[in-house]
C-alpha positions as CSV (number, residue, x, y, z in Angstrom):
1,M,7.2,-4.1,-16.3
2,F,4.3,-3.3,-14.0
3,D,3.7,-4.5,-10.5
4,D,0.3,-6.1,-10.2
5,A,-0.3,-4.3,-7.0
6,A,0.9,-0.8,-8.0
7,A,1.3,0.1,-11.6
8,T,3.8,2.8,-12.5
9,Y,3.9,4.9,-15.7
10,R,7.0,4.1,-17.7
11,P,7.6,5.8,-21.0
12,A,9.2,3.9,-23.9
13,W,13.0,3.7,-24.1
14,P,14.6,5.8,-25.5
15,D,12.1,8.4,-24.3
16,P,10.2,9.6,-27.4
17,L,8.5,12.4,-25.4
18,S,11.6,14.4,-24.9
19,L,12.0,17.5,-27.1
20,S,15.3,19.1,-28.0
21,R,15.9,22.8,-28.7
22,D,16.5,22.0,-32.4
23,E,13.2,20.2,-32.7
24,L,11.3,23.1,-31.2
25,A,13.2,25.5,-33.4
26,E,12.0,23.6,-36.5
27,L,8.4,24.0,-35.2
28,D,9.1,27.8,-34.7
29,M,8.6,27.5,-31.0
30,I,12.0,29.1,-30.1
31,L,12.2,32.9,-29.6
32,P,15.0,35.0,-28.0
33,G,15.0,34.0,-24.4
34,V,11.7,32.1,-24.7
35,V,10.8,28.5,-25.4
36,V,7.1,27.8,-26.1
37,L,5.9,24.2,-25.3
38,P,2.4,23.4,-26.7
39,V,0.4,20.8,-24.8
40,L,-3.0,19.3,-24.5
41,H,-4.8,19.7,-21.2
42,G,-5.3,16.6,-19.0
43,R,-3.1,14.2,-20.9
44,I,-0.3,12.2,-19.3
45,E,1.9,12.3,-22.4
46,C,1.9,16.1,-22.3
47,A,2.7,16.1,-18.6
48,Q,5.7,13.9,-19.4
49,M,6.8,16.4,-22.1
50,V,6.6,19.2,-19.6
51,R,8.8,17.4,-17.1
52,R,11.4,16.5,-19.7
53,A,11.5,20.1,-21.0
54,I,12.1,21.5,-17.6
55,E,14.9,19.1,-17.0
56,K,16.5,19.7,-20.4
57,F,16.2,23.5,-20.7
58,S,16.7,24.4,-17.0
59,P,14.6,27.5,-17.4
60,A,15.1,30.6,-15.2
61,A,11.3,31.0,-15.0
62,I,8.2,29.1,-16.1
63,A,5.0,30.8,-17.5
64,V,1.9,28.7,-17.4
65,E,-1.4,29.3,-19.2
66,L,-3.6,29.6,-16.1
67,P,-5.5,32.6,-14.8
68,A,-3.2,35.0,-12.9
69,G,-5.7,35.4,-10.1
70,I,-5.6,31.8,-8.8
71,G,-2.0,31.7,-7.8
72,E,-2.4,31.5,-4.0
73,P,-5.1,28.8,-3.9
74,L,-3.4,26.8,-6.7
75,A,-0.2,26.7,-4.7
76,R,-2.2,25.3,-1.7
77,A,-3.8,22.7,-3.9
78,I,-0.5,21.6,-5.4
79,A,1.1,21.3,-2.0
80,R,-1.7,18.8,-1.1
81,L,-0.9,16.4,-4.0
82,P,-1.3,13.5,-4.3
83,L,-4.6,14.4,-2.6
84,L,-6.9,15.8,-5.2
85,S,-8.4,19.3,-5.0
86,A,-11.0,21.3,-6.8
87,L,-10.7,25.1,-7.1
88,E,-14.0,26.9,-7.3
89,V,-13.9,30.1,-9.3
90,P,-17.1,32.4,-9.1
91,N,-18.6,33.2,-12.5
92,E,-21.1,36.0,-12.6
93,A,-21.7,35.5,-16.3
94,Q,-23.3,32.1,-15.7
95,H,-25.8,33.4,-13.1
96,G,-23.7,32.5,-10.2
97,R,-22.8,29.0,-11.4
98,P,-19.1,28.6,-10.5
99,Q,-16.3,27.2,-12.6
100,Y,-14.0,24.4,-11.3
101,L,-10.4,23.6,-11.9
102,V,-9.5,20.1,-10.8
103,V,-5.9,19.9,-9.6
104,E,-4.7,16.4,-10.7
105,P,-1.2,15.0,-11.1
106,A,-1.2,14.1,-14.8
107,D,-2.1,17.5,-16.1
108,P,0.7,19.3,-18.0
109,L,-0.2,22.7,-16.6
110,I,-0.3,21.4,-13.0
111,E,2.9,19.5,-13.6
112,A,4.6,22.6,-14.8
113,V,3.7,24.6,-11.6
114,R,4.4,21.6,-9.4
115,R,7.8,20.9,-10.8
116,A,8.8,24.5,-10.7
117,T,7.8,24.6,-7.0
118,E,9.9,21.5,-6.3
119,L,13.0,22.9,-8.1
120,G,12.7,26.4,-6.8
121,I,12.0,27.9,-10.2
122,P,9.8,31.0,-10.3
123,F,6.5,30.3,-12.0
124,H,4.0,32.8,-13.3
125,L,0.4,32.4,-14.3
126,V,0.0,34.5,-17.4
127,D,-3.4,33.9,-18.8
128,R,-6.3,36.3,-18.6
129,E,-9.4,35.4,-16.7
130,V,-12.4,34.9,-19.0
131,A,-15.8,34.5,-17.5
132,D,-17.6,33.0,-20.5
133,Y,-15.2,31.1,-22.8
134,P,-16.8,28.7,-25.3
135,S,-15.5,25.1,-25.3
136,A,-14.7,23.7,-28.7
137,R,-13.0,20.5,-29.4
138,D,-10.1,20.7,-31.8
139,H,-9.8,17.8,-34.2
140,L,-6.2,16.9,-33.4
141,P,-4.1,13.8,-33.7
142,D,-4.2,11.5,-30.7
143,V,-1.4,12.4,-28.4
144,A,-0.9,8.7,-27.6
145,S,0.7,8.4,-31.0
146,A,3.6,10.5,-29.7
147,E,4.8,7.4,-27.9
148,S,5.5,5.8,-31.3
149,V,6.4,8.6,-33.7
150,G,7.9,11.0,-31.1
151,A,6.8,14.3,-29.6
152,A,8.2,16.4,-32.4
153,A,6.4,14.6,-35.2
154,W,3.1,14.6,-33.2
155,L,3.5,18.4,-32.4
156,R,4.1,19.1,-36.1
157,A,0.9,17.4,-37.1
158,A,-1.1,18.7,-34.2
159,L,0.0,22.4,-34.8
160,A,-1.0,22.0,-38.5
161,A,-4.5,20.7,-37.5
162,A,-4.9,23.4,-34.8
163,S,-4.3,26.1,-37.4
164,C,-7.5,25.0,-39.1
165,S,-9.6,25.1,-36.0
166,P,-12.2,27.8,-35.5
167,R,-11.2,30.6,-33.2
168,A,-13.3,32.3,-30.5
169,A,-13.7,36.0,-30.0
170,A,-11.8,35.8,-26.7
171,D,-8.7,34.1,-28.2
172,D,-7.2,37.4,-29.4
173,P,-7.4,39.3,-26.1
174,R,-6.2,36.2,-24.3
175,E,-3.1,35.7,-26.5
176,D,-2.4,39.5,-26.4
177,F,-2.4,39.3,-22.6
178,M,-0.2,36.2,-22.5
179,A,2.3,37.7,-25.0
180,G,2.6,40.9,-23.0
181,S,3.1,39.0,-19.7
182,V,5.7,36.6,-21.2
183,A,7.6,39.4,-22.9
184,A,7.7,41.4,-19.7
185,L,8.9,38.4,-17.9
186,A,11.6,37.6,-20.5
187,L,12.9,41.2,-20.5
188,R,13.3,41.1,-16.7
189,Q,15.8,38.3,-16.8
190,N,19.3,39.5,-15.8
191,L,21.4,36.6,-17.2
192,P,22.1,36.7,-21.0
193,D,21.3,32.9,-21.4
194,A,18.2,32.9,-19.2
195,T,15.3,31.1,-20.7
196,V,11.6,31.4,-20.0
197,L,9.7,28.2,-20.6
198,V,6.0,28.9,-21.6
199,V,3.6,26.0,-21.2
200,C,0.4,26.8,-23.1
201,G,-2.5,25.1,-24.8
202,L,-1.8,23.8,-28.3
203,H,-4.6,25.9,-29.7
204,H,-2.9,29.2,-28.7
205,A,0.7,28.3,-29.4
206,R,1.0,29.8,-33.0
207,G,-0.9,33.0,-32.0
208,L,1.3,33.4,-28.9
209,V,4.5,33.0,-30.9
210,A,3.3,35.4,-33.6
211,R,2.6,38.1,-30.9
212,L,5.8,37.4,-29.0
213,G,8.1,37.9,-32.1
214,P,7.7,41.7,-32.4
215,L,7.9,42.2,-28.7
216,L,11.2,40.3,-28.3
217,A,12.9,41.5,-31.4
218,E,16.1,43.6,-31.1
219,G,15.3,47.3,-30.8
220,A,11.7,46.7,-30.1
221,A,9.9,49.1,-27.8
222,P,9.2,47.8,-24.3
223,P,5.8,46.2,-24.1
224,A,3.0,48.5,-23.0
225,P,2.0,48.1,-19.4
226,L,-0.7,45.6,-19.0
227,R,-4.1,46.9,-18.2
228,R,-5.1,46.0,-14.6
229,L,-7.9,43.5,-14.7
230,T,-10.7,43.3,-12.1
231,R,-9.9,40.0,-10.4
232,R,-12.7,37.8,-9.3
233,E,-12.7,37.2,-5.6
234,G,-14.2,34.4,-3.6
235,H,-12.0,31.5,-4.8
236,V,-12.7,28.4,-2.7
237,L,-10.5,25.3,-2.5
238,W,-12.2,22.0,-1.9
239,H,-11.1,18.5,-1.3
240,L,-12.3,16.3,-4.2
241,S,-14.3,13.4,-2.8
242,E,-13.6,9.8,-3.6
243,Q,-16.8,9.4,-5.6
244,S,-16.0,12.5,-7.7
245,S,-12.5,11.3,-8.5
246,A,-14.0,8.4,-10.4
247,E,-15.9,10.7,-12.8
248,V,-14.4,14.1,-13.3
249,L,-10.6,13.5,-13.8
250,G,-9.1,14.2,-17.2
251,E,-7.3,10.8,-17.1
252,P,-8.8,7.8,-15.3
253,A,-7.7,7.7,-11.6
254,F,-5.6,4.6,-12.2
255,I,-3.5,6.5,-14.8
256,Q,-3.2,9.5,-12.4
257,A,-1.9,7.3,-9.7
258,A,0.6,5.5,-12.0
259,Y,2.0,8.9,-13.0
260,E,2.2,10.0,-9.4
261,R,4.2,6.9,-8.5
262,S,6.6,7.5,-11.4
263,R,7.4,10.9,-10.0
264,G,8.9,9.2,-7.0
265,S,6.9,11.5,-4.6
266,A,3.9,9.2,-4.0
267,P,3.3,8.0,-0.4
268,P,2.4,4.4,0.3
269,S,-1.3,3.5,-0.2
270,A,-3.7,0.7,0.2
271,L,-3.1,-0.3,-3.4
272,S,0.7,-0.2,-3.3
273,P,2.6,-2.1,-0.6
274,A,4.5,0.1,1.8
275,S,8.3,-0.2,1.5
276,A,9.6,-2.7,4.0
277,G,12.2,-1.7,6.6
278,A,15.7,-1.8,5.4
279,V,17.9,-4.7,6.6
280,L,21.6,-3.8,6.9
281,D,24.1,-6.5,6.1
282,L,27.4,-5.6,7.8
283,F,29.4,-8.4,6.1
284,T,28.5,-8.1,2.5
285,R,27.9,-5.2,0.1
286,A,24.4,-4.1,-0.8
287,R,23.1,-6.1,-3.7
288,Q,20.2,-3.8,-4.6
289,A,20.8,-1.4,-7.4
290,P,20.4,2.3,-6.5
291,I,17.0,3.7,-7.3
292,Q,17.1,6.0,-10.4
293,D,14.7,8.7,-11.4
294,P,12.9,7.3,-14.4
295,F,12.3,10.8,-15.7
296,R,15.9,11.9,-15.5
297,T,17.8,8.8,-16.6
298,P,15.7,6.6,-18.9
299,S,17.2,3.1,-18.8
300,P,17.0,0.4,-21.4
301,P,15.1,-2.8,-20.6
302,D,16.9,-5.4,-18.6
303,P,18.5,-7.9,-21.1
304,H,18.0,-10.7,-18.6
305,D,14.3,-10.0,-18.3
306,D,12.5,-12.1,-21.0
307,R,9.0,-10.9,-20.0
308,P,7.3,-8.6,-22.6
309,R,7.9,-5.0,-21.8
310,V,4.8,-2.8,-22.5
311,T,5.2,0.9,-21.8
312,G,3.3,4.1,-21.9
313,R,-0.4,4.3,-22.0
314,T,-0.9,0.8,-23.4
315,G,1.1,-0.6,-20.5
316,L,-1.2,1.1,-18.1
317,L,-4.3,-0.3,-19.9
318,L,-2.7,-3.8,-19.7
319,A,-2.1,-3.3,-15.9
320,I,-5.8,-2.3,-15.5
321,C,-6.9,-5.5,-17.3
322,Q,-4.5,-7.6,-15.3
323,Q,-5.6,-6.3,-11.9
324,A,-9.3,-6.6,-13.0
325,R,-8.5,-10.3,-13.9
326,T,-7.2,-10.9,-10.4
327,R,-10.3,-9.3,-8.8
328,Y,-12.5,-11.2,-11.2
329,R,-10.9,-14.5,-10.2
330,E,-11.4,-13.8,-6.5
331,R,-15.0,-12.8,-7.1
332,T,-16.2,-15.5,-9.5
333,G,-13.6,-18.2,-9.3
334,G,-13.2,-18.1,-13.1
335,D,-10.2,-17.0,-15.0
336,L,-9.6,-15.6,-18.4
337,R,-8.2,-17.8,-21.1
338,P,-4.5,-17.3,-22.1
339,G,-4.2,-14.4,-24.5
340,A,-7.7,-13.0,-23.8
341,I,-6.4,-9.8,-22.4
342,L,-4.1,-9.2,-25.5
343,R,-7.1,-9.8,-27.8
344,L,-9.2,-7.6,-25.7
345,L,-6.7,-4.8,-26.0
346,R,-6.3,-5.3,-29.7
347,Y,-10.1,-4.9,-30.1
348,A,-10.2,-1.8,-27.9
349,H,-7.4,-0.2,-30.0
350,A,-9.3,-1.1,-33.2
351,Y,-12.4,0.4,-31.7
352,A,-10.5,3.6,-30.8
353,L,-9.1,3.8,-34.4
354,E,-12.6,3.7,-35.8
355,E,-13.5,6.7,-33.7
356,G,-10.3,8.7,-34.7
357,A,-8.0,7.8,-31.9
358,I,-4.9,5.7,-31.4
359,A,-5.3,4.5,-27.8
360,P,-8.7,3.5,-26.3
361,D,-10.4,5.6,-23.6
362,L,-12.1,4.1,-20.6
363,Y,-15.4,3.7,-22.3
364,Q,-13.9,1.7,-25.2
365,L,-11.9,-0.4,-22.8
366,V,-15.0,-1.3,-20.7
367,V,-17.0,-2.1,-23.9
368,A,-14.2,-4.4,-25.0
369,A,-14.1,-6.1,-21.6
370,R,-17.8,-6.7,-21.6
371,G,-17.6,-8.1,-25.1
372,F,-14.7,-10.4,-24.6
373,V,-15.6,-11.7,-21.1
374,D,-18.8,-10.5,-19.4
375,D,-20.4,-7.7,-17.5
376,T,-18.8,-8.8,-14.2
377,Y,-15.3,-8.4,-15.7
378,A,-16.3,-5.0,-17.3
379,Q,-17.4,-3.9,-13.8
380,E,-14.0,-4.9,-12.4
381,V,-12.2,-3.0,-15.2
382,W,-14.2,0.1,-14.5
383,E,-13.6,-0.1,-10.7
384,V,-9.9,-0.7,-11.1
385,A,-9.5,2.2,-13.6
386,T,-11.5,4.7,-11.4
387,A,-10.0,3.8,-8.0
388,Y,-7.6,6.5,-6.7
389,P,-5.5,5.2,-3.9
390,W,-4.8,8.3,-1.9
391,Q,-7.9,9.4,-0.2
392,A,-8.3,11.3,3.1
393,V,-10.8,10.1,5.6
394,R,-10.8,13.5,7.4
395,P,-9.3,16.0,5.0
396,E,-8.3,19.4,6.2
397,L,-10.5,20.9,3.5
398,P,-14.2,20.4,3.2
399,P,-15.0,17.7,0.7
400,L,-16.8,18.4,-2.6
401,D,-19.0,16.0,-4.5
402,L,-18.5,17.1,-8.1
403,S,-20.2,15.4,-11.1
404,L,-20.3,16.1,-14.8
405,R,-23.7,17.8,-14.3
406,D,-21.9,20.4,-12.3
407,L,-19.5,21.3,-15.2
408,H,-20.8,23.5,-17.9
409,D,-19.7,22.6,-21.4
410,R,-18.1,26.0,-21.8
411,V,-15.8,25.6,-18.8
412,R,-12.2,25.9,-20.0
413,T,-10.2,25.2,-16.9
414,I,-11.7,21.8,-16.2
415,H,-9.8,20.2,-19.0
416,F,-12.8,18.2,-20.4
417,H,-14.1,18.1,-23.9
418,P,-17.7,17.5,-25.0
419,K,-16.8,14.2,-26.6
420,L,-15.2,13.0,-23.5
421,M,-18.2,14.0,-21.4
422,Q,-20.5,12.2,-23.8
423,R,-18.4,9.0,-23.5
424,R,-18.4,9.1,-19.7
425,R,-22.2,9.5,-19.8
426,R,-22.4,6.5,-22.1
427,L,-20.0,4.7,-19.7
428,M,-22.3,5.2,-16.8
429,K,-25.1,3.4,-18.8
430,I,-22.9,0.4,-19.2
431,V,-21.5,0.2,-15.7
432,R,-23.8,0.8,-12.8
433,P,-21.9,2.0,-9.7
434,R,-22.2,-0.3,-6.7
435,E,-23.8,0.9,-3.6
436,K,-21.4,1.5,-0.7
437,E,-21.7,1.3,3.0
438,R,-21.7,4.6,4.8
439,R,-19.1,3.5,7.3
440,K,-16.7,0.5,7.2
441,G,-18.2,-2.6,8.8
442,E,-21.8,-1.4,8.8
443,W,-23.1,-4.2,6.5
444,A,-21.3,-6.9,8.4
445,E,-23.0,-6.0,11.6
446,R,-26.2,-7.6,10.3
447,F,-24.7,-11.1,10.6
448,T,-25.4,-12.7,13.9
449,G,-25.1,-16.3,12.7
450,D,-28.5,-17.4,14.1
451,S,-30.8,-17.2,11.1
452,I,-28.8,-17.1,7.9
453,C,-30.5,-18.1,4.7
454,S,-29.9,-18.4,1.0
455,Y,-30.9,-16.3,-1.9
456,P,-33.9,-17.9,-3.6
457,P,-33.1,-17.1,-7.3
458,E,-29.7,-18.8,-6.8
459,D,-31.4,-21.8,-5.2
460,L,-33.7,-22.1,-8.1
461,A,-30.9,-21.9,-10.6
462,L,-29.0,-24.6,-8.7
463,E,-32.0,-26.9,-8.7
464,H,-32.5,-26.4,-12.4
465,Y,-28.9,-27.3,-13.1
466,G,-29.2,-30.4,-10.9
467,A,-32.3,-31.4,-12.9
468,F,-30.3,-30.8,-16.1
469,L,-27.4,-33.0,-14.9
470,R,-29.9,-35.8,-14.0
471,K,-31.5,-35.7,-17.5
472,R,-28.2,-35.5,-19.2
473,T,-26.9,-38.5,-17.3
474,E,-30.0,-40.5,-18.0
475,R,-29.7,-39.7,-21.7
476,V,-26.0,-40.6,-21.8
477,L,-26.6,-43.9,-20.0
478,S,-29.4,-44.7,-22.4
479,D,-27.2,-44.1,-25.4
480,A,-24.4,-46.2,-23.9
481,H,-26.8,-49.1,-23.5
482,T,-28.3,-48.9,-27.0
483,Q,-27.1,-51.2,-29.8
484,V,-27.5,-50.7,-33.5
485,A,-28.1,-53.8,-35.7
486,P,-29.2,-54.4,-39.3
487,F,-32.9,-55.0,-39.8
488,S,-33.7,-58.7,-40.1
489,T,-37.1,-59.7,-38.6
490,S,-38.1,-57.0,-36.1
491,L,-37.9,-53.2,-35.9
492,F,-37.2,-53.4,-32.1
493,D,-37.1,-49.8,-30.8
494,G,-37.3,-48.1,-34.2
495,V,-35.2,-47.3,-37.2
496,D,-31.8,-45.7,-36.6
497,V,-31.9,-43.0,-39.3
498,R,-28.4,-41.8,-38.7
499,E,-26.8,-45.2,-39.1
500,T,-29.0,-46.1,-42.0
501,V,-28.0,-43.0,-43.9
502,R,-24.3,-43.5,-43.0
503,N,-24.5,-47.0,-44.6
504,W,-26.8,-46.2,-47.4
505,H,-24.4,-47.7,-49.9
506,Q,-24.9,-51.1,-48.4
507,G,-28.7,-51.0,-49.0
508,K,-29.5,-52.0,-45.4
509,I,-31.8,-50.6,-42.8
510,Y,-30.5,-50.3,-39.2
511,V,-32.6,-50.5,-36.1
512,R,-32.1,-49.5,-32.5
513,I,-32.1,-52.1,-29.6
514,E,-32.4,-50.2,-26.3
515,Q,-31.5,-52.1,-23.1
516,L,-33.1,-51.2,-19.8
517,V,-31.0,-49.1,-17.5
518,R,-31.4,-50.1,-13.9
519,G,-32.1,-47.2,-11.7
520,K,-32.3,-43.4,-12.2
521,P,-30.0,-40.6,-11.3
522,G,-30.6,-39.3,-7.7
523,A,-28.1,-37.3,-5.8
524,V,-25.8,-34.9,-7.7
525,V,-22.3,-34.0,-6.5
526,V,-20.4,-31.1,-8.3
527,I,-16.8,-30.5,-7.3
528,F,-15.1,-27.3,-8.5
529,D,-12.0,-27.5,-6.4
530,D,-11.1,-30.3,-4.0
531,E,-9.4,-29.8,-0.6
532,P,-8.1,-32.2,2.0
533,L,-10.0,-32.4,5.3
534,V,-6.8,-32.3,7.3
535,P,-3.9,-30.2,6.0
536,E,-0.9,-32.3,5.3
537,D,1.4,-29.6,6.8
538,D,0.6,-28.1,10.2
539,D,2.1,-24.8,9.1
540,E,-0.1,-24.6,6.0
541,A,-2.2,-21.4,5.6
542,E,-5.9,-21.2,6.3
543,P,-8.0,-23.5,4.0
544,K,-9.4,-21.9,0.9
545,F,-12.8,-23.4,1.5
546,G,-13.3,-23.4,5.2
547,W,-17.0,-22.8,5.4
548,H,-19.2,-26.0,5.7
549,M,-22.9,-26.1,5.7
550,T,-25.9,-28.5,5.4
551,W,-29.2,-26.9,4.3
552,Q,-32.7,-28.4,4.2
553,G,-35.1,-27.4,1.4
554,E,-37.7,-24.9,2.4
555,H,-40.4,-26.3,0.1
556,E,-41.1,-29.2,-2.3
557,D,-39.4,-27.5,-5.2
558,E,-36.1,-27.5,-3.3
559,G,-34.0,-30.4,-2.2
560,D,-31.4,-30.7,0.6
561,M,-27.9,-29.4,0.1
562,A,-24.5,-29.9,1.6
563,L,-21.6,-27.7,0.6
564,Y,-18.1,-26.4,1.3
565,A,-17.1,-22.9,0.2
566,S,-15.1,-19.8,0.9
567,D,-16.1,-17.7,3.9
568,P,-19.1,-15.6,2.9
569,F,-18.6,-13.3,5.9
570,A,-15.2,-12.2,4.6
571,Q,-16.7,-10.6,1.5
572,V,-19.8,-8.5,2.5
573,V,-21.4,-6.9,-0.6
574,G,-24.5,-5.5,1.0
575,P,-26.4,-5.1,4.3
576,G,-26.3,-8.6,5.6
577,I,-25.3,-10.1,2.3
578,G,-22.1,-12.1,1.9
579,R,-20.6,-13.5,-1.2
580,A,-18.7,-16.8,-1.5
581,L,-17.5,-19.4,-4.0
582,Y,-18.5,-23.0,-4.0
583,G,-15.6,-25.5,-3.6
584,G,-18.2,-28.3,-4.1
585,F,-21.9,-29.1,-3.3
586,L,-24.3,-32.0,-3.0
587,L,-27.9,-31.8,-4.1
588,N,-30.4,-34.5,-2.9
589,R,-34.1,-34.9,-3.1
590,P,-36.7,-35.1,-1.5
591,P,-36.1,-32.3,1.0
592,G,-35.9,-32.8,4.8
593,Q,-33.8,-36.0,4.6
594,M,-30.2,-34.9,5.1
595,F,-28.8,-33.6,8.4
596,G,-25.3,-32.7,9.7
597,V,-23.2,-34.1,6.9
598,W,-20.0,-32.4,8.1
599,E,-20.6,-33.5,11.7
600,D,-21.5,-37.1,10.9
601,P,-18.8,-39.5,12.1
602,H,-20.0,-42.1,9.6
603,F,-18.0,-40.1,6.9
604,G,-14.9,-39.9,9.0
605,E,-12.8,-42.1,6.7
606,A,-13.0,-39.5,3.9
607,R,-9.7,-38.0,2.9
608,T,-11.0,-34.9,1.2
609,K,-14.0,-32.7,1.3
610,A,-15.2,-34.0,-2.1
611,E,-15.2,-37.6,-0.6
612,V,-17.3,-36.4,2.3
613,L,-20.0,-35.2,-0.2
614,L,-19.7,-38.3,-2.3
615,R,-20.1,-40.6,0.7
616,A,-23.1,-38.6,1.9
617,A,-24.6,-38.8,-1.6
618,L,-24.2,-42.6,-1.6
619,D,-25.8,-42.8,1.9
620,Y,-28.7,-40.4,1.4
621,S,-29.6,-40.9,-2.3
622,A,-33.0,-42.5,-2.8
623,E,-32.1,-43.6,-6.3
624,R,-29.4,-46.0,-7.3
625,L,-27.4,-43.7,-9.5
626,V,-25.3,-40.9,-8.1
627,V,-24.0,-38.2,-10.5
628,Y,-20.4,-37.1,-9.7
629,V,-19.1,-34.1,-11.6
630,A,-15.4,-33.3,-11.0
631,A,-12.1,-32.8,-12.7
632,A,-10.9,-36.3,-11.7
633,P,-12.8,-39.5,-11.1
634,P,-13.3,-40.9,-7.6
635,R,-10.9,-43.4,-6.0
636,P,-11.5,-47.1,-6.8
637,A,-12.3,-47.6,-3.1
638,L,-15.3,-45.3,-3.3
639,R,-16.6,-47.2,-6.4
640,Q,-16.3,-50.5,-4.4
641,L,-18.2,-48.8,-1.5
642,A,-20.9,-47.8,-3.9
643,Q,-21.1,-51.4,-5.2
644,R,-21.5,-52.8,-1.7
645,M,-24.3,-50.3,-1.1
646,D,-26.0,-51.4,-4.4
647,K,-25.3,-47.9,-5.8
648,K,-23.4,-46.8,-8.9
649,I,-21.3,-43.6,-9.3
650,V,-21.7,-42.0,-12.8
651,Y,-18.7,-39.9,-13.3
652,V,-19.0,-36.7,-15.5
653,P,-15.8,-34.9,-16.4
654,L,-16.0,-31.2,-15.4
655,G,-14.5,-30.2,-18.7
656,Q,-17.5,-31.6,-20.6
657,L,-19.9,-29.0,-19.1
658,S,-20.2,-25.4,-20.1
659,P,-17.6,-23.2,-18.3
660,V,-19.9,-20.2,-18.6
661,A,-22.7,-21.9,-16.8
662,L,-20.4,-23.3,-14.1
663,K,-18.9,-19.9,-13.5
664,R,-22.2,-18.3,-13.0
665,L,-23.4,-21.2,-10.8
666,R,-20.3,-21.2,-8.6
667,V,-20.9,-17.7,-7.0
668,F,-23.6,-17.6,-4.3
669,H,-24.7,-15.4,-1.5
670,V,-25.6,-15.9,2.1
671,L,-28.1,-13.6,3.7
672,S,-28.3,-12.7,7.4
673,D,-32.0,-13.3,7.7
674,R,-35.1,-13.7,5.5
675,N,-35.9,-10.0,5.7
676,V,-32.9,-9.2,3.6
677,R,-34.3,-11.1,0.6
678,A,-36.6,-8.1,-0.2
679,V,-33.6,-5.8,-0.9
680,A,-30.9,-8.4,-1.9
681,H,-31.6,-7.9,-5.7
682,R,-30.2,-4.3,-5.4
683,Y,-26.8,-5.6,-4.3
684,I,-26.6,-9.0,-6.1
685,R,-25.8,-8.8,-9.8
686,D,-25.4,-11.5,-12.4
């Protein structure tokens, strides 16, 4: 299962991404002293295959399809992980425009070098540097299917598809160079059973094996000395900025972090709670089971755990949606209906299947989130998926802001494909990135508490909804006081067509007799969540809705308002802009009549905050009827109080109103002063 605070990548059990020597031999990937492992760049499933292969074959050396000239800066970048790095490689063929290699945890080539470093296995970069290599996307089976059918079955289908892909002119010299490097490396091994593990791109696996066969055959002449290549100088290692990590990684940042945690080498972060200090019990034995490496010893699910176990990439997508649901609840006060996330994921997978994939990418997931919930939830899904927890405030390397526009479509080492780039550009049209403050606490400094005000579009929407509730109440009361009777001598208030048609078989005409309703709706009270005025337990935590306010209308189109809500200064979303959730509010007209509701001792007998608003509505309402919207009706004592004041409480169950409208209405913003209203629309979104 996945921790809601820190998701971890867990492959299915038993691990389908582990390849045996016999399976690779059936794929013709086994040569004397050499094991070739084909992978796809930038995919977490292939990184898992690499790690399993290293543990299963225990190679004497590892050869990786990366340019031989970047060994020293690449080692520095891998030592920085989980901090992200970008290696800049100069490229004279592109008129000085450099190439970039992003060093990320869930890339199989990076995992091969990193794991070799951790285990003390010599690694060698055996690829040839190519300045202008065309990027072409192979039409391959989705590697996510390997979680279901197994790595061997997926590789068999992927190798067959890759054999039909067009080849570039640089493929032959690259594969010749790699074959010569791997053969020389294999022949240098002293032990008879020593194995060299070659991690290379799936597109080059067949060509590499075909060239290695003659070089490793018995009695074959030693490989010719490799021609010394002119290595490009000027490699620069950068720290990948936080903004760039949301855009240029091969896998979304959330998946990168989950894989890093599964390795067991990830430090604590803001998104994963730090491990608590150990408590030694000197009188009893330790009850906690020893921590096992999930890569080395895959364990079956706990038989006592009846929760659904979702693993692999789908499990990480589920964790993204679950964390987004938590943030969505905190931001809007609304919640997803039971089963909504599962239906959302089914739709996202069906969408991916229509586009030739098994598991959805980030674009398809965000589109599904927007379709099943709304744009706010889609925004949360995108932000959760692109948030990388390990960021350095002051890195030892200069930071680099890298975007997709900085990456040429012919770059090979960035591990991007044109289709993926296209989808990320489409994604940016769906999700607009939120503006961020330059330093922490900058926006909150605008609040002085002396001249706070509301956001006019939200005030207008609130007044319109109050008018809707008044008209709805008046219509309901009118229908309740209307009688239907057969026509005899008078039409009274007109023919009731519906009742007449319903009883057409009787041959009678029915008329309406409307009785006068005394009074009109005045004050409107809407309660989303009630809360006691005084906590029943002194040790209870801080109240959820601790911010109380009484506002007067600024003009004739606005009425007075009293409310209780969450603290708007705790969630600052813009310069002098705070977001909060209503617990409940009272609307009353005309403006300028209501003052100090929460300080008035006349309402001191109220038990809850909702009762304070209802008592104030009965006291200040100019009309006889008071509309009370809540999940539960008021106490009989309050109805008796209204009767003594010649008022009447009209109760409207909260469930009868549109949940979509209530959810949009519940979120509001507080501005530090009226000058902020001119720029508030840039930070406040529907």
